[in-house]
C-alpha positions, 0 to 999 in steps of 0.5 A, spaced: 203 183 049 209 187 046 204 190 040 199 192 046 204 196 050 207 200 043 199 202 042 198 204 049 205 208 049 203 211 043 197 214 046 200 215 053 205 220 049 200 225 048 198 225 056 204 224 059 207 231 056 202 235 060 206 233 066 212 234 063 214 242 064 219 246 060 222 251 065 227 256 066 228 260 072 229 267 072 234 272 076 228 274 079 226 267 081 220 267 076 219 262 070 218 261 063 214 254 062 209 250 057 204 245 059 205 241 053 210 240 047 209 244 040 206 242 034 210 238 029 210 245 025 212 249 031 219 245 031 222 249 026 221 255 030 226 256 036 223 257 043 226 264 045 227 266 053 224 273 054 228 278 058 235 277 062 238 270 061 238 266 068 245 264 071 247 257 070 243 253 075 249 248 076 256 248 079 259 245 073 255 250 068 257 256 073 265 253 073 264 252 065 262 259 064 267 263 068 271 268 063 278 270 063 281 263 064 282 256 060 277 251 062 279 244 061 273 239 060 275 232 061 269 226 060 268 219 059 262 216 057 258 211 062 253 208 058 247 209 054 239 207 054 235 206 048 228 209 049 222 205 048 219 210 043 226 210 039 229 215 043 236 215 047 239 217 053 247 218 054 250 218 060 257 221 061 262 223 067 265 230 067 270 234 070 271 241 069 278 244 071 282 250 070 289 249 067 293 248 073 288 243 076 287 247 082 280 248 082 275 243 079 267 241 078 265 234 077 258 231 075 254 227 070 252 230 063 245 227 060 244 228 053 237 226 051 235 225 044 228 225 041 226 222 035 218 223 035 215 229 033 222 231 030 229 229 031 232 234 037 237 233 043 238 237 049 243 236 055 242 236 062 248 237 067 248 233 074 252 236 080 256 231 084 252 232 090 245 231 086 247 224 084 245 220 090 238 224 091 237 223 084 238 215 084 234 215 090 228 219 087 228 214 081 227 208 086 222 212 089 218 214 082 219 206 080 214 204 086 209 209 085 202 206 084 195 208 085 192 207 092 186 205 094 183 212 096 178 215 092 183 219 088 185 213 083 190 216 079 197 218 081 203 221 077 210 222 080 216 227 078 223 229 080 227 235 078 234 236 078 237 243 079 239 243 071 232 241 069 232 234 068 226 231 070 224 224 071 216 222 071 212 216 073 205 217 069 199 212 068 195 211 062 190 205 062 194 201 067 200 202 063 205 206 067 211 209 063 217 213 065 219 220 062 226 223 062 226 230 060 232 234 059 231 242 058 236 246 056 237 254 055 243 255 050 247 261 051 248 266 049 242 266 045 237 264 050 234 259 046 230 253 050 230 246 047 228 240 050 228 233 049 224 227 052 225 219 052 220 214 054 221 208 058 217 202 061 217 204 068 221 197 070 227 200 066 228 206 071 233 201 074 237 202 068 238 209 069 239 208 076 245 203 074 248 208 070 248 214 075 251 209 080 257 207 075 258 215 074 258 217 081 263 211 082 267 214 076 267 221 079 269 218 086 275 215 083 278 221 081 278 224 088 282 218 090 290 219 092 294 217 086 297 211 091 290 209 092 287 209 085 293 205 083 291 199 088 
């Protein structure tokens, strides 16, 4: 059974990547996109964003990009997930603040490391107010199955502000979840992306780590006396 899944997963990779988009929002509201991943040979040539760089998409990144002030980044690893294709996903809770701690931005950092077709990684930030919708989105994606209508195929996807995309796709009856991070590197404007693949049933592992990260962030907001209890 395990061998059959691995064979199906390998074939599925070529299909699923067509459903995972690489996008960077422009200041005018346009986008730069690719419908599939480049060949292994093309991996050595970075993809370059042409035109003005878009502003940071998340509140955390916007805070971190502020100039003329000391920015302090506090973070704690929440957990990690080993992908079924040799990839990995690391989830961390993060808080950005000024030196006095009077202004803060909180959320999660997801680093996706990909092994197949060249080793690389990309980072996506999840704002604090996006965590619950993302958990709910994962729960909904995990339940998507073909209907009894004439349209027998079905895929589903969820994307955050910072271009973390979760996909549920099907190949020969095997449903697989893809977790893709797309990142624009400042100030050069290079676009990097990395994808991890999991059995669909393992999306609950991602939900668990997201919920644990949210709980950790909530504890940061508790008054000192309440935190000690």
